[in-house]
Phi, psi and omega in degrees: 000315180297324179296317180298317181297317180298321179294319179297319178297322180296318179297316180300316180296316180297314180297319179297319179296319179296318180296319179296322179294318179297320178298320180294315179299318178301315179296318178296321180296319179297316180296322179297315179297317181299319180295318180294318179297317182293325185274341183271100184286347183274353181289149178286161177296329177296319180296316179297318180293322180300311182288331176296316180293333182259017175055035176056039177266138178293130180252335181260330184233062176296135183060023177078004182248142181296131182267170175298320179300320179296320180297319179293316181299318179296321179296320178299315181292321179293335181253027181298338179297337177294338177262011181079017179253169180260114180304333180294341178283352187231040180238040188280072167085340185286334187289330187266354187288140177267168181302328182295336180246041186300324185295318178295317178296321178304307184292320181297318180294319178297313182300318181288317183291325177295321177293321176301315179302314181298317181292314186284336184267319187248332180115158180272337182240127174301137185306317185294343179280347187274335179190151182292332181277358178273115181256007180290147170247117182308127185296142177284143174231171182239086182302324180298315179295317181296318179292319178301314180296322180294323181285347176267006185262033182300327181297333178255028179057036176056037183298333181296338177296336181266003186235049182270350182290159181294140180263067182240156181303126175098341184294312181295328176299315179293324178298318177293317179299323180301312179294324178299315183283333172292321176295321177298319179296319180296325182280316191257339184063226179273123178283157178291164178247160180220168178248160177297151182206155179259022182301143179244164181304131180096344180270163177253150180201138180301335181288342189293327179300311178296320180301315181296317181297319180296313183288330173293316180300318183276357174087012180269344186220138187244349181290126182273004179277101185268056173272188186254023182264133179272092184278168177296321179297322179290321176303314180298322179294320178296317178299317179297316177300317181298319180298326182270010177227023180050049178243162175297117186276073183240000179074005180269132180273072179276189185297314182294319180293318178298321180297318180293321179293332183271001178296125181297151178301322179302319179295320178298320178297317178299319179297318179298317182297315182289332177285332170295320178299317181297324178292335178290342180284350179276156178297156177300319182250106180278350184100150181301315176239133179202167179243134175244127175255109177268097185297317182292331183262000180055044182224154171234131180244137171253123191237135173233122180049047176067011176253130181281113178277322183224135170230114182228155178289151177219166174246131185242181185295146175296168179300322179279353180221060188300141171287124179289159177256125182197175168226141185200161182276146169281124187255330178198168176237130179253126177258133187058058182284153164269172183227115172274115187291121176300150183302320182298319179287323177302311184290316187278324189250314190276318184303314178303321179292318183292317179298322179287326183205092181302338181291346177304327183300312181290317183297327181270001175080030180265149170244143186253135180226153169271181184292344178270357179091009179276135180286139183240154174279117185299337181278350180250016179259134174278087188294324182293323183269323188238008185301325183289347179261004182263153179247137177244138173227130181262129182290157178297154178146185186293337180275344188302135183297338180268002185070216182252358183224135174228125177256110185276124178251137181282097182205157182274004186258004181058038179254134176211173178256141183201170175279191181198147175278353184253072185291338182295338181295339180288346177285343180287140179289331179244123193231044172270084192230354185266182177267012177133323179285168185256117175269135185257139178292319181231073184297326179297321181296316181291320178299318179294321177300317179294314188276348180300316180284339182282308184212022174077017180292150169232184183295326178297319179295318178299315181294324177301316180293323176297316182296337179294336180081352182277146173277119184235132174253120181254105179287153177266134177293324179233119183296141184254125182290141176236128183242123177264117182239176179223083183255114177266359176219136172200172179263122180290167180297337180273005177088003179262149178290141179243123177248123180254139177304142183277079188300322183269003178055049179264339186296313184301319182295319181289324175301319180289318180299325179272359177059036183286334179290344181264003183245137175288153175295128180295122181278145169237173189304135176296141179203171175276058188276141174213134178292132174227136181247148178289000000 
């Protein structure tokens, strides 16, 4: 019995000594990390803050050995191209380190992964640097907090380390499209080019062979017979392609259609990458319900819990009067609004008409005021000399430029969403036709969507208020966020990629800022890949 007790005491003493040694080693490791962090002037402030918050404890190499979390983090960085980033930007020394130099590898991996979080979450280029009309401020994020939370996700095999990208509508679709088009590039390389042609169904044309190969590659056409006959099936495929590229869907291989068909796959990949970057400029939390105005796509989306409830056509600012990009809350809806003509529109659009024919004022439903608010007789105004100092207001009604609905957004740019009396313009595939504000194809539908949660309104209720003829302002109890974006690529409701012409010529500048022209397209394994859509 005494022997057993002595042996147990010996074990306890040995274990206690080992624990004390481990504690000493742990303390030495912390001091070693602290010294390295303090002496390395190239580390980011996030890296310094991270180790300060973690008491200079190793998170990737506990006890000097590579952890499962480190293996996952390295895999994420090596596959950064899946997020439209360049993996070579995230290979700063951590990959080659041996266990003997674990502390250096530890710090390098943290520094790199925190930078990766910032890039994939917020973007590599500040939004305002990409164009003068972009008024967005890239949202701040907290990489230290995100990394800390991910490292606490051991129960889920550190899955959060793989989910650092923004959780916004459309991002995952673009991520999938990126891999799809890289696979397309690996299979097809450079596609043939073609010229515009007036070929009709049943006729032959030398361009048709190239046309068939392009449409087969993009998944619009499935017939493998590459002859030169323009069949009805090929005509239908061309129409489908045109619809997904904001082109006149007439089946004619005109100049615009030929130009879109000739866009290289590499260029499409670059477009997808820059549109992923643009989505990073949005806040992490867009709100449970929000409105997205896609200026480049001539669309307005109403979104609830990341599900698109409404997708409608819109008219946006002309090239010379671009709609700015910003985000701001919707504060109220005006039914049967009047319209105070902005000075810029008065001078550029209205004055020439009035000088040519003063009766235009009455016919268009305008009332004339001086700067003191006194009503004036339009026939007694010297429009040529003093027209720019006059104020015009258009009464509510069917002629009103705002239509019957105006959605007021709180912003300094005098931009709002509204209806229009010129509904035929929505039939055009390219609709940069306004003076900056957003004209809605179905304003009653969007107004009802907004007001449904406020007080149970539906479209019938909205129409009843319109029919009353009274001007009514309906304030919102809870302001609704509105985000103006510029997406030239997105996934359509039918599952096909939609490429919109870059009306404001913003794509090239962002491609250059991200240095995408200097990077080769990342190759993936060659395969018998072909795009197929549901």
